[in-house]
C-alpha positions in Angstrom: 13.7 -18.0 9.9 11.5 -19.6 7.2 7.7 -19.1 7.2 6.9 -22.7 7.7 9.1 -22.7 10.9 7.4 -19.6 12.2 4.0 -21.2 11.5 5.0 -24.5 13.2 6.2 -22.6 16.3 3.0 -20.6 16.4 0.9 -23.8 16.6 2.7 -24.6 19.9 1.2 -22.6 22.8 4.5 -22.3 24.6 6.3 -20.7 21.6 3.4 -18.8 20.1 4.5 -15.3 21.3 8.1 -16.0 20.1 6.9 -17.1 16.7 4.6 -14.1 16.3 7.5 -11.7 17.3 9.7 -13.3 14.7 6.9 -12.9 12.1 6.5 -9.3 13.0 10.3 -8.7 12.8 10.4 -10.4 9.4 7.5 -8.5 7.8 6.9 -5.3 9.7 9.0 -3.0 7.6 7.7 -4.3 4.3 4.1 -4.0 5.5 4.7 -0.5 6.8 6.1 0.7 3.5 3.3 -1.0 1.5 0.8 0.8 3.7 2.7 4.1 3.8 2.7 4.3 -0.1 -1.1 4.1 0.0 -1.9 6.4 3.0 1.2 8.6 2.8 1.0 9.8 6.4 3.5 8.2 8.8 1.1 8.1 11.8 -1.7 6.6 9.7 0.7 4.0 8.3 2.0 3.2 11.7 -1.5 2.7 13.1 -2.6 0.6 10.1 0.5 -1.6 10.3 -0.4 -2.3 13.9 -4.0 -3.1 12.9 -2.6 -5.5 10.3 -0.6 -7.4 12.8 -3.4 -7.5 15.3 -5.5 -9.2 12.5 -2.7 -11.5 11.7 -2.4 -12.5 15.4 -6.1 -13.2 15.6 -6.3 -15.2 12.4 -2.9 -16.9 12.1 -4.0 -20.2 13.6 -6.7 -20.4 11.0 -4.3 -19.7 8.1 -4.7 -22.6 5.7 -1.3 -22.2 4.0 -2.8 -22.4 0.6 -1.0 -19.2 -0.2 2.4 -17.8 1.0 2.3 -16.2 4.4 3.7 -13.0 2.9 0.9 -12.9 0.3 -1.7 -13.5 3.0 -0.3 -10.7 5.2 -0.1 -8.3 2.2 -3.7 -9.1 1.4 -4.7 -8.1 4.9 -2.6 -4.9 4.7 -4.1 -4.1 1.3 -7.7 -4.5 2.5 -6.9 -2.3 5.6 -5.5 0.5 3.4 -8.5 0.4 1.0 -10.9 0.4 3.9 -9.1 3.2 5.6 -9.2 5.4 2.5 -12.8 4.6 1.9 -13.7 5.3 5.5 -11.9 8.6 5.4 -13.9 9.7 2.4 -17.2 8.7 4.0 -16.3 10.2 7.4 -15.5 13.6 6.0 -17.8 13.4 3.0 -14.8 14.0 0.8 -14.8 13.3 -2.9 -11.8 11.4 -4.3 -10.0 14.6 -5.4 -10.2 16.1 -1.9 -8.6 13.0 -0.3 -5.9 13.1 -3.0 -5.3 16.8 -2.2 -5.0 16.0 1.5 -2.6 13.2 0.9 -0.6 15.4 -1.5 -0.3 18.0 1.3 1.0 15.4 3.6 3.4 14.1 1.0 4.9 17.6 0.4 5.4 17.9 4.2 7.3 14.6 4.3 11.0 15.3 4.7 11.8 12.0 2.8 10.3 13.4 -0.4 10.1 17.1 0.0 13.6 17.9 -1.2 13.5 15.7 -4.4 11.4 17.5 -7.0 11.3 14.5 -9.4 10.2 12.1 -6.7 7.6 14.7 -5.5 6.2 15.0 -9.0 6.0 11.2 -9.4 4.3 10.9 -6.0 1.7 13.6 -6.9 1.0 11.7 -10.1 0.6 8.5 -8.2 -1.8 10.1 -5.8 -4.1 11.1 -8.6 -4.7 7.5 -9.5 -7.8 5.7 -8.1 -6.9 3.7 -5.0 -6.9 0.3 -6.6 -4.9 1.5 -9.6 -2.4 3.1 -7.2 -2.2 -0.1 -5.3 -1.4 -2.1 -8.5 1.2 0.5 -9.6 2.9 0.5 -6.2 3.0 -3.3 -6.0 4.5 -3.6 -9.5 6.7 -0.5 -9.7 8.1 -0.3 -6.2 7.8 -3.9 -4.9 8.5 -5.4 -8.3 5.9 -8.0 -7.5 4.9 -10.5 -10.2 1.4 -10.2 -11.5 0.5 -13.7 -10.3 1.4 -12.8 -6.7 -0.5 -9.5 -7.1 -3.5 -11.5 -8.3 -3.4 -13.6 -5.0 -3.2 -10.4 -2.9 -5.9 -8.5 -4.7 -8.2 -11.3 -5.8 -8.0 -9.8 -9.4 -7.1 -11.6 -12.6 -3.7 -11.2 -14.0 -5.1 -9.7 -17.2 -7.0 -7.0 -15.3 -3.9 -6.2 -13.2 -1.8 -5.8 -16.4 -4.4 -3.5 -17.9 -4.7 -1.5 -14.6 -0.9 -1.1 -14.4 -0.8 0.0 -18.1 -3.5 2.6 -17.5 -1.7 3.8 -14.3 1.6 4.2 -16.1 -0.1 6.1 -19.0 -1.8 8.5 -16.5 1.4 9.1 -14.6 3.4 9.8 -17.8 0.7 12.2 -18.9 0.7 14.0 -15.6 4.4 14.2 -15.3 4.7 15.5 -18.9 1.9 18.1 -18.6 2.7 19.2 -15.0 5.5 21.3 -16.3 3.2 23.5 -18.3 1.4 26.2 -16.2 -1.9 25.8 -18.1 -1.9 22.0 -17.4 -2.5 22.3 -13.7 -3.0 25.8 -12.4 -3.5 24.8 -8.8 0.1 23.6 -8.6 1.6 27.0 -9.2 4.0 27.8 -6.3 
């Protein structure tokens, strides 16, 4: 079902629940994986995905349709992720590196990644990026999202997004290249 059909059904009180259920079925998996790439932990990603759709439900009738529905939902999900990570740091008085280490530990325990050494190394490198840079990298690399759509989601200029992605790629390449040498990262010795 097309977004405009879902939105039209949502405006009719009798079909509002059906329309919302269709919207959730259409976008739930994409939102979950977008969130999961940022927060790593399944339970946190599951909770945040539910929070995203609660916000969508509460605000959908005010959606002005000046952006794509998908873009609007991704923006909500992105803001939820960034708020969650920032809140986690404040709540536990954790510096950026400690949150990254916590996420890396969860990543290593994740059966979907744990058996693949190359994927694990890439994910560790991604976790070392600042949150917003990690977000840009994930949207571009994994979701293959055009910069223009990313700009709508993040509220950032295309030029800034391109620069952020370039810096992220450079940092990831540097980490992956140097992670093989014991002196490069002594805390990763197994």
